[in-house]
Gaussian input, Z-matrix of N, CA and C with variables (Angstrom, degrees):
# hf/3-21g

backbone

0 1
 N
 C     1     B1
 C     2     B2     1     A1
 N     3     B3     2     A2     1     D1
 C     4     B4     3     A3     2     D2
 C     5     B5     4     A4     3     D3
 N     6     B6     5     A5     4     D4
 C     7     B7     6     A6     5     D5
 C     8     B8     7     A7     6     D6
 N     9     B9     8     A8     7     D7
 C    10    B10     9     A9     8     D8
 C    11    B11    10    A10     9     D9
 N    12    B12    11    A11    10    D10
 C    13    B13    12    A12    11    D11
 C    14    B14    13    A13    12    D12
 N    15    B15    14    A14    13    D13
 C    16    B16    15    A15    14    D14
 C    17    B17    16    A16    15    D15
 N    18    B18    17    A17    16    D16
 C    19    B19    18    A18    17    D17
 C    20    B20    19    A19    18    D18
 N    21    B21    20    A20    19    D19
 C    22    B22    21    A21    20    D20
 C    23    B23    22    A22    21    D21
 N    24    B24    23    A23    22    D22
 C    25    B25    24    A24    23    D23
 C    26    B26    25    A25    24    D24
 N    27    B27    26    A26    25    D25
 C    28    B28    27    A27    26    D26
 C    29    B29    28    A28    27    D27
 N    30    B30    29    A29    28    D28
 C    31    B31    30    A30    29    D29
 C    32    B32    31    A31    30    D30
 N    33    B33    32    A32    31    D31
 C    34    B34    33    A33    32    D32
 C    35    B35    34    A34    33    D33
 N    36    B36    35    A35    34    D34
 C    37    B37    36    A36    35    D35
 C    38    B38    37    A37    36    D36
 N    39    B39    38    A38    37    D37
 C    40    B40    39    A39    38    D38
 C    41    B41    40    A40    39    D39
 N    42    B42    41    A41    40    D40
 C    43    B43    42    A42    41    D41
 C    44    B44    43    A43    42    D42
 N    45    B45    44    A44    43    D43
 C    46    B46    45    A45    44    D44
 C    47    B47    46    A46    45    D45
 N    48    B48    47    A47    46    D46
 C    49    B49    48    A48    47    D47
 C    50    B50    49    A49    48    D48
 N    51    B51    50    A50    49    D49
 C    52    B52    51    A51    50    D50
 C    53    B53    52    A52    51    D51
 N    54    B54    53    A53    52    D52
 C    55    B55    54    A54    53    D53
 C    56    B56    55    A55    54    D54
 N    57    B57    56    A56    55    D55
 C    58    B58    57    A57    56    D56
 C    59    B59    58    A58    57    D57
 N    60    B60    59    A59    58    D58
 C    61    B61    60    A60    59    D59
 C    62    B62    61    A61    60    D60
 N    63    B63    62    A62    61    D61
 C    64    B64    63    A63    62    D62
 C    65    B65    64    A64    63    D63
 N    66    B66    65    A65    64    D64
 C    67    B67    66    A66    65    D65
 C    68    B68    67    A67    66    D66
 N    69    B69    68    A68    67    D67
 C    70    B70    69    A69    68    D68
 C    71    B71    70    A70    69    D69
 N    72    B72    71    A71    70    D70
 C    73    B73    72    A72    71    D71
 C    74    B74    73    A73    72    D72
 N    75    B75    74    A74    73    D73
 C    76    B76    75    A75    74    D74
 C    77    B77    76    A76    75    D75
 N    78    B78    77    A77    76    D76
 C    79    B79    78    A78    77    D77
 C    80    B80    79    A79    78    D78
 N    81    B81    80    A80    79    D79
 C    82    B82    81    A81    80    D80
 C    83    B83    82    A82    81    D81
 N    84    B84    83    A83    82    D82
 C    85    B85    84    A84    83    D83
 C    86    B86    85    A85    84    D84
 N    87    B87    86    A86    85    D85
 C    88    B88    87    A87    86    D86
 C    89    B89    88    A88    87    D87
 N    90    B90    89    A89    88    D88
 C    91    B91    90    A90    89    D89
 C    92    B92    91    A91    90    D90
 N    93    B93    92    A92    91    D91
 C    94    B94    93    A93    92    D92
 C    95    B95    94    A94    93    D93
 N    96    B96    95    A95    94    D94
 C    97    B97    96    A96    95    D95
 C    98    B98    97    A97    96    D96
 N    99    B99    98    A98    97    D97
 C   100   B100    99    A99    98    D98
 C   101   B101   100   A100    99    D99
 N   102   B102   101   A101   100   D100
 C   103   B103   102   A102   101   D101
 C   104   B104   103   A103   102   D102
 N   105   B105   104   A104   103   D103
 C   106   B106   105   A105   104   D104
 C   107   B107   106   A106   105   D105
 N   108   B108   107   A107   106   D106
 C   109   B109   108   A108   107   D107
 C   110   B110   109   A109   108   D108
 N   111   B111   110   A110   109   D109
 C   112   B112   111   A111   110   D110
 C   113   B113   112   A112   111   D111
 N   114   B114   113   A113   112   D112
 C   115   B115   114   A114   113   D113
 C   116   B116   115   A115   114   D114
 N   117   B117   116   A116   115   D115
 C   118   B118   117   A117   116   D116
 C   119   B119   118   A118   117   D117
 N   120   B120   119   A119   118   D118
 C   121   B121   120   A120   119   D119
 C   122   B122   121   A121   120   D120
 N   123   B123   122   A122   121   D121
 C   124   B124   123   A123   122   D122
 C   125   B125   124   A124   123   D123
 N   126   B126   125   A125   124   D124
 C   127   B127   126   A126   125   D125
 C   128   B128   127   A127   126   D126
 N   129   B129   128   A128   127   D127
 C   130   B130   129   A129   128   D128
 C   131   B131   130   A130   129   D129
 N   132   B132   131   A131   130   D130
 C   133   B133   132   A132   131   D131
 C   134   B134   133   A133   132   D132
 N   135   B135   134   A134   133   D133
 C   136   B136   135   A135   134   D134
 C   137   B137   136   A136   135   D135
 N   138   B138   137   A137   136   D136
 C   139   B139   138   A138   137   D137
 C   140   B140   139   A139   138   D138
 N   141   B141   140   A140   139   D139
 C   142   B142   141   A141   140   D140
 C   143   B143   142   A142   141   D141
 N   144   B144   143   A143   142   D142
 C   145   B145   144   A144   143   D143
 C   146   B146   145   A145   144   D144
 N   147   B147   146   A146   145   D145
 C   148   B148   147   A147   146   D146
 C   149   B149   148   A148   147   D147
 N   150   B150   149   A149   148   D148
 C   151   B151   150   A150   149   D149
 C   152   B152   151   A151   150   D150
 N   153   B153   152   A152   151   D151
 C   154   B154   153   A153   152   D152
 C   155   B155   154   A154   153   D153
 N   156   B156   155   A155   154   D154
 C   157   B157   156   A156   155   D155
 C   158   B158   157   A157   156   D156
 N   159   B159   158   A158   157   D157
 C   160   B160   159   A159   158   D158
 C   161   B161   160   A160   159   D159
 N   162   B162   161   A161   160   D160
 C   163   B163   162   A162   161   D161
 C   164   B164   163   A163   162   D162
 N   165   B165   164   A164   163   D163
 C   166   B166   165   A165   164   D164
 C   167   B167   166   A166   165   D165
 N   168   B168   167   A167   166   D166
 C   169   B169   168   A168   167   D167
 C   170   B170   169   A169   168   D168
 N   171   B171   170   A170   169   D169
 C   172   B172   171   A171   170   D170
 C   173   B173   172   A172   171   D171
 N   174   B174   173   A173   172   D172
 C   175   B175   174   A174   173   D173
 C   176   B176   175   A175   174   D174
 N   177   B177   176   A176   175   D175
 C   178   B178   177   A177   176   D176
 C   179   B179   178   A178   177   D177
 N   180   B180   179   A179   178   D178
 C   181   B181   180   A180   179   D179
 C   182   B182   181   A181   180   D180
 N   183   B183   182   A182   181   D181
 C   184   B184   183   A183   182   D182
 C   185   B185   184   A184   183   D183
 N   186   B186   185   A185   184   D184
 C   187   B187   186   A186   185   D185
 C   188   B188   187   A187   186   D186
 N   189   B189   188   A188   187   D187
 C   190   B190   189   A189   188   D188
 C   191   B191   190   A190   189   D189
 N   192   B192   191   A191   190   D190
 C   193   B193   192   A192   191   D191
 C   194   B194   193   A193   192   D192
 N   195   B195   194   A194   193   D193
 C   196   B196   195   A195   194   D194
 C   197   B197   196   A196   195   D195
 N   198   B198   197   A197   196   D196
 C   199   B199   198   A198   197   D197
 C   200   B200   199   A199   198   D198
 N   201   B201   200   A200   199   D199
 C   202   B202   201   A201   200   D200
 C   203   B203   202   A202   201   D201
 N   204   B204   203   A203   202   D202
 C   205   B205   204   A204   203   D203
 C   206   B206   205   A205   204   D204
 N   207   B207   206   A206   205   D205
 C   208   B208   207   A207   206   D206
 C   209   B209   208   A208   207   D207
 N   210   B210   209   A209   208   D208
 C   211   B211   210   A210   209   D209
 C   212   B212   211   A211   210   D210
 N   213   B213   212   A212   211   D211
 C   214   B214   213   A213   212   D212
 C   215   B215   214   A214   213   D213
 N   216   B216   215   A215   214   D214
 C   217   B217   216   A216   215   D215
 C   218   B218   217   A217   216   D216
 N   219   B219   218   A218   217   D217
 C   220   B220   219   A219   218   D218
 C   221   B221   220   A220   219   D219
 N   222   B222   221   A221   220   D220
 C   223   B223   222   A222   221   D221
 C   224   B224   223   A223   222   D222
 N   225   B225   224   A224   223   D223
 C   226   B226   225   A225   224   D224
 C   227   B227   226   A226   225   D225
 N   228   B228   227   A227   226   D226
 C   229   B229   228   A228   227   D227
 C   230   B230   229   A229   228   D228
 N   231   B231   230   A230   229   D229
 C   232   B232   231   A231   230   D230
 C   233   B233   232   A232   231   D231
 N   234   B234   233   A233   232   D232
 C   235   B235   234   A234   233   D233
 C   236   B236   235   A235   234   D234
 N   237   B237   236   A236   235   D235
 C   238   B238   237   A237   236   D236
 C   239   B239   238   A238   237   D237
 N   240   B240   239   A239   238   D238
 C   241   B241   240   A240   239   D239
 C   242   B242   241   A241   240   D240
 N   243   B243   242   A242   241   D241
 C   244   B244   243   A243   242   D242
 C   245   B245   244   A244   243   D243
 N   246   B246   245   A245   244   D244
 C   247   B247   246   A246   245   D245
 C   248   B248   247   A247   246   D246
 N   249   B249   248   A248   247   D247
 C   250   B250   249   A249   248   D248
 C   251   B251   250   A250   249   D249
 N   252   B252   251   A251   250   D250
 C   253   B253   252   A252   251   D251
 C   254   B254   253   A253   252   D252

   B1=1.4415
   B2=1.5229
   B3=1.3004
   B4=1.4588
   B5=1.5215
   B6=1.3397
   B7=1.4590
   B8=1.5234
   B9=1.3462
   B10=1.4649
   B11=1.5301
   B12=1.3291
   B13=1.4604
   B14=1.5160
   B15=1.3296
   B16=1.4697
   B17=1.5282
   B18=1.3248
   B19=1.4677
   B20=1.5259
   B21=1.3289
   B22=1.4677
   B23=1.5230
   B24=1.3346
   B25=1.4597
   B26=1.5080
   B27=1.3199
   B28=1.4652
   B29=1.5117
   B30=1.3339
   B31=1.4702
   B32=1.5232
   B33=1.3137
   B34=1.4670
   B35=1.5257
   B36=1.3358
   B37=1.4672
   B38=1.5263
   B39=1.3311
   B40=1.4585
   B41=1.5297
   B42=1.3229
   B43=1.4600
   B44=1.5308
   B45=1.3320
   B46=1.4610
   B47=1.5254
   B48=1.3233
   B49=1.4699
   B50=1.5232
   B51=1.3288
   B52=1.4710
   B53=1.5266
   B54=1.3335
   B55=1.4730
   B56=1.5269
   B57=1.3258
   B58=1.4643
   B59=1.5253
   B60=1.3286
   B61=1.4666
   B62=1.5191
   B63=1.3402
   B64=1.4689
   B65=1.5222
   B66=1.3239
   B67=1.4625
   B68=1.5318
   B69=1.3314
   B70=1.4652
   B71=1.5291
   B72=1.3247
   B73=1.4662
   B74=1.5303
   B75=1.3342
   B76=1.4616
   B77=1.5159
   B78=1.3375
   B79=1.4679
   B80=1.5288
   B81=1.3238
   B82=1.4681
   B83=1.5204
   B84=1.3045
   B85=1.4658
   B86=1.5243
   B87=1.3331
   B88=1.4682
   B89=1.5218
   B90=1.3100
   B91=1.4541
   B92=1.5231
   B93=1.3049
   B94=1.4603
   B95=1.5187
   B96=1.3108
   B97=1.4623
   B98=1.5259
   B99=1.3320
   B100=1.4625
   B101=1.5221
   B102=1.3088
   B103=1.4600
   B104=1.5240
   B105=1.3242
   B106=1.4676
   B107=1.5249
   B108=1.3118
   B109=1.4624
   B110=1.5395
   B111=1.3532
   B112=1.4748
   B113=1.5254
   B114=1.3224
   B115=1.4602
   B116=1.5230
   B117=1.3160
   B118=1.4628
   B119=1.5322
   B120=1.3221
   B121=1.4625
   B122=1.5255
   B123=1.3176
   B124=1.4725
   B125=1.5315
   B126=1.3307
   B127=1.4631
   B128=1.5287
   B129=1.3315
   B130=1.4639
   B131=1.5295
   B132=1.3292
   B133=1.4668
   B134=1.5257
   B135=1.3231
   B136=1.4684
   B137=1.5296
   B138=1.3192
   B139=1.4642
   B140=1.5306
   B141=1.3261
   B142=1.4564
   B143=1.5189
   B144=1.3257
   B145=1.4528
   B146=1.5249
   B147=1.3198
   B148=1.4610
   B149=1.5260
   B150=1.3382
   B151=1.4612
   B152=1.5268
   B153=1.3275
   B154=1.4602
   B155=1.5295
   B156=1.3262
   B157=1.4615
   B158=1.5291
   B159=1.3176
   B160=1.4587
   B161=1.5188
   B162=1.3247
   B163=1.4690
   B164=1.5301
   B165=1.3222
   B166=1.4580
   B167=1.5217
   B168=1.3054
   B169=1.4634
   B170=1.5312
   B171=1.3194
   B172=1.4713
   B173=1.5230
   B174=1.3284
   B175=1.4540
   B176=1.5298
   B177=1.3127
   B178=1.4700
   B179=1.5263
   B180=1.3102
   B181=1.4574
   B182=1.5233
   B183=1.3032
   B184=1.4545
   B185=1.5117
   B186=1.3203
   B187=1.4533
   B188=1.5162
   B189=1.3341
   B190=1.4694
   B191=1.5211
   B192=1.2995
   B193=1.4519
   B194=1.5221
   B195=1.3245
   B196=1.4575
   B197=1.5141
   B198=1.2936
   B199=1.4616
   B200=1.5243
   B201=1.3323
   B202=1.4543
   B203=1.5149
   B204=1.2941
   B205=1.4573
   B206=1.5173
   B207=1.3104
   B208=1.4507
   B209=1.5160
   B210=1.3283
   B211=1.4654
   B212=1.5187
   B213=1.3130
   B214=1.4545
   B215=1.5180
   B216=1.2994
   B217=1.4493
   B218=1.5238
   B219=1.3384
   B220=1.4647
   B221=1.5169
   B222=1.3123
   B223=1.4536
   B224=1.5111
   B225=1.3164
   B226=1.4650
   B227=1.5355
   B228=1.3280
   B229=1.4572
   B230=1.5250
   B231=1.3049
   B232=1.4529
   B233=1.5129
   B234=1.2951
   B235=1.4804
   B236=1.5140
   B237=1.3263
   B238=1.4714
   B239=1.5252
   B240=1.3179
   B241=1.4497
   B242=1.5255
   B243=1.3499
   B244=1.4616
   B245=1.5363
   B246=1.3317
   B247=1.4682
   B248=1.5218
   B249=1.3042
   B250=1.4597
   B251=1.5252
   B252=1.3160
   B253=1.4546
   B254=1.4531
   A1=107.89
   A2=116.88
   A3=120.02
   A4=110.66
   A5=114.85
   A6=119.50
   A7=111.54
   A8=117.10
   A9=119.33
   A10=111.10
   A11=116.86
   A12=120.09
   A13=110.77
   A14=115.81
   A15=119.91
   A16=111.05
   A17=116.74
   A18=120.76
   A19=109.70
   A20=116.97
   A21=120.04
   A22=110.48
   A23=117.24
   A24=120.27
   A25=111.62
   A26=117.18
   A27=120.88
   A28=112.19
   A29=116.59
   A30=120.25
   A31=111.69
   A32=116.71
   A33=119.98
   A34=110.14
   A35=116.41
   A36=120.18
   A37=110.97
   A38=117.28
   A39=120.94
   A40=111.19
   A41=116.95
   A42=120.81
   A43=110.82
   A44=117.22
   A45=120.34
   A46=110.80
   A47=116.64
   A48=119.84
   A49=110.40
   A50=117.21
   A51=120.38
   A52=110.55
   A53=117.12
   A54=119.65
   A55=111.56
   A56=117.78
   A57=120.81
   A58=110.53
   A59=117.17
   A60=119.81
   A61=111.49
   A62=117.17
   A63=120.47
   A64=110.46
   A65=116.85
   A66=121.13
   A67=110.46
   A68=117.12
   A69=120.93
   A70=110.44
   A71=117.38
   A72=120.25
   A73=110.89
   A74=116.10
   A75=119.36
   A76=112.46
   A77=116.63
   A78=119.83
   A79=111.15
   A80=116.52
   A81=119.54
   A82=111.80
   A83=117.56
   A84=121.81
   A85=111.27
   A86=116.00
   A87=122.90
   A88=111.54
   A89=115.33
   A90=121.25
   A91=110.22
   A92=116.09
   A93=122.15
   A94=110.20
   A95=117.10
   A96=121.65
   A97=112.41
   A98=117.26
   A99=120.00
   A100=111.33
   A101=117.71
   A102=121.29
   A103=112.01
   A104=116.31
   A105=119.85
   A106=112.13
   A107=118.70
   A108=121.33
   A109=111.82
   A110=119.47
   A111=117.62
   A112=113.33
   A113=117.13
   A114=119.24
   A115=110.26
   A116=117.72
   A117=120.86
   A118=110.85
   A119=117.48
   A120=120.32
   A121=111.41
   A122=116.99
   A123=120.43
   A124=110.71
   A125=116.46
   A126=120.27
   A127=109.89
   A128=117.38
   A129=120.12
   A130=110.96
   A131=117.30
   A132=120.99
   A133=110.35
   A134=117.32
   A135=120.95
   A136=110.58
   A137=117.08
   A138=120.03
   A139=110.97
   A140=117.52
   A141=120.59
   A142=112.21
   A143=116.96
   A144=121.19
   A145=111.03
   A146=116.53
   A147=120.78
   A148=110.96
   A149=116.87
   A150=120.27
   A151=110.33
   A152=117.10
   A153=121.07
   A154=111.18
   A155=116.91
   A156=120.39
   A157=109.81
   A158=117.86
   A159=121.45
   A160=112.11
   A161=116.72
   A162=121.31
   A163=110.30
   A164=116.10
   A165=120.14
   A166=110.84
   A167=117.07
   A168=120.95
   A169=110.51
   A170=116.66
   A171=120.16
   A172=112.75
   A173=118.23
   A174=119.54
   A175=113.97
   A176=117.91
   A177=119.84
   A178=109.38
   A179=115.77
   A180=120.72
   A181=108.23
   A182=114.43
   A183=120.39
   A184=107.40
   A185=116.07
   A186=120.61
   A187=108.93
   A188=116.13
   A189=118.06
   A190=110.66
   A191=115.63
   A192=120.12
   A193=109.24
   A194=116.94
   A195=121.32
   A196=112.32
   A197=118.00
   A198=120.20
   A199=110.14
   A200=114.36
   A201=119.13
   A202=108.48
   A203=115.29
   A204=118.49
   A205=109.91
   A206=115.32
   A207=119.59
   A208=108.14
   A209=115.72
   A210=116.54
   A211=109.42
   A212=115.83
   A213=121.04
   A214=110.71
   A215=114.81
   A216=119.18
   A217=109.17
   A218=116.05
   A219=117.37
   A220=109.53
   A221=116.14
   A222=120.73
   A223=109.36
   A224=117.80
   A225=119.12
   A226=109.86
   A227=114.81
   A228=120.06
   A229=108.68
   A230=115.59
   A231=120.84
   A232=109.25
   A233=115.55
   A234=118.55
   A235=109.38
   A236=117.99
   A237=120.52
   A238=111.57
   A239=118.91
   A240=120.25
   A241=111.70
   A242=118.35
   A243=121.73
   A244=110.17
   A245=118.50
   A246=120.92
   A247=112.16
   A248=119.18
   A249=120.74
   A250=112.59
   A251=120.47
   A252=121.79
   A253=111.31
   D1=134.28
   D2=-177.02
   D3=-89.63
   D4=165.88
   D5=179.59
   D6=-65.36
   D7=-34.35
   D8=179.97
   D9=-65.96
   D10=-33.35
   D11=177.07
   D12=-66.13
   D13=-40.97
   D14=178.34
   D15=-65.27
   D16=-38.44
   D17=178.01
   D18=-64.50
   D19=-43.69
   D20=178.62
   D21=-61.71
   D22=-41.88
   D23=177.45
   D24=-62.14
   D25=-40.91
   D26=177.71
   D27=-64.62
   D28=-40.34
   D29=177.56
   D30=-64.69
   D31=-38.57
   D32=177.52
   D33=-63.68
   D34=-44.05
   D35=178.64
   D36=-61.94
   D37=-42.99
   D38=178.73
   D39=-62.86
   D40=-42.41
   D41=179.27
   D42=-63.36
   D43=-39.54
   D44=178.63
   D45=-64.53
   D46=-40.06
   D47=178.93
   D48=-64.25
   D49=-43.56
   D50=178.56
   D51=-62.57
   D52=-44.23
   D53=179.08
   D54=-65.42
   D55=-37.22
   D56=177.73
   D57=-65.01
   D58=-42.19
   D59=177.63
   D60=-63.65
   D61=-40.24
   D62=177.43
   D63=-64.29
   D64=-38.60
   D65=178.56
   D66=-64.03
   D67=-47.68
   D68=-179.91
   D69=-64.05
   D70=-40.12
   D71=177.94
   D72=-62.07
   D73=-40.16
   D74=177.22
   D75=-65.66
   D76=-38.42
   D77=177.50
   D78=-65.86
   D79=-40.44
   D80=-179.75
   D81=-67.04
   D82=-27.18
   D83=176.90
   D84=-87.40
   D85=2.53
   D86=-179.07
   D87=56.34
   D88=43.38
   D89=-179.70
   D90=-84.71
   D91=131.48
   D92=175.73
   D93=-61.88
   D94=-37.25
   D95=-175.85
   D96=-67.23
   D97=-26.07
   D98=-179.48
   D99=-63.08
   D100=-28.86
   D101=176.60
   D102=-98.00
   D103=-35.68
   D104=-175.29
   D105=-65.85
   D106=-42.82
   D107=-176.01
   D108=-66.73
   D109=-50.67
   D110=178.65
   D111=-63.19
   D112=-37.87
   D113=178.84
   D114=-66.78
   D115=-41.39
   D116=178.37
   D117=-63.66
   D118=-40.25
   D119=177.96
   D120=-65.91
   D121=-41.02
   D122=179.22
   D123=-64.74
   D124=-43.43
   D125=179.78
   D126=-65.27
   D127=-42.41
   D128=178.81
   D129=-62.99
   D130=-39.10
   D131=178.68
   D132=-63.70
   D133=-47.49
   D134=-178.76
   D135=-64.31
   D136=-42.64
   D137=178.54
   D138=-64.76
   D139=-41.79
   D140=177.95
   D141=-64.03
   D142=-41.81
   D143=177.99
   D144=-64.48
   D145=-41.97
   D146=178.59
   D147=-64.80
   D148=-41.31
   D149=177.37
   D150=-62.18
   D151=-42.73
   D152=-179.52
   D153=-61.83
   D154=-42.29
   D155=178.10
   D156=-63.44
   D157=-45.71
   D158=178.46
   D159=-61.93
   D160=-42.88
   D161=178.98
   D162=-62.74
   D163=-41.83
   D164=179.68
   D165=-63.57
   D166=-43.37
   D167=179.15
   D168=-65.98
   D169=-40.46
   D170=-176.66
   D171=-71.64
   D172=-28.85
   D173=-173.20
   D174=-108.71
   D175=6.41
   D176=-178.95
   D177=-69.66
   D178=142.17
   D179=178.46
   D180=-105.20
   D181=121.77
   D182=177.91
   D183=-114.33
   D184=119.45
   D185=-179.41
   D186=-95.18
   D187=132.34
   D188=178.53
   D189=-67.18
   D190=150.48
   D191=178.55
   D192=-71.91
   D193=142.06
   D194=-178.49
   D195=-73.95
   D196=-39.62
   D197=-176.68
   D198=-105.12
   D199=146.32
   D200=177.04
   D201=-73.13
   D202=149.75
   D203=-179.80
   D204=-69.14
   D205=131.82
   D206=177.60
   D207=-92.43
   D208=138.69
   D209=179.69
   D210=-63.69
   D211=141.41
   D212=-178.83
   D213=-77.25
   D214=177.68
   D215=177.53
   D216=-64.12
   D217=143.69
   D218=178.09
   D219=-64.62
   D220=159.08
   D221=-179.65
   D222=-59.09
   D223=140.19
   D224=-178.40
   D225=-63.95
   D226=139.96
   D227=-179.54
   D228=-68.34
   D229=146.06
   D230=178.28
   D231=-67.54
   D232=141.09
   D233=179.83
   D234=-74.42
   D235=147.79
   D236=-178.74
   D237=-62.50
   D238=-25.98
   D239=-178.87
   D240=-69.61
   D241=-25.23
   D242=-176.97
   D243=-69.04
   D244=-27.29
   D245=-177.18
   D246=-81.27
   D247=-11.79
   D248=-173.49
   D249=-82.72
   D250=2.56
   D251=179.52
   D252=-71.34

């Protein structure tokens, strides 16, 4: 892991702490926006992810196989020594 990766991780943690403090401050002030904004972002994320999955399924290209599947070798016969137990 490089030092720049650790710095990025630290910045992400710091940003989360700042956002959490802003969220708690909004709740303590009984602000409607403190709940509306995170819920709206979560709903938008879930809807976007669901749309992406649906789009991927709808637009995937599946090419049929050119050759028919050939049956594999039959299962190997049990050796006569295995039955003597």
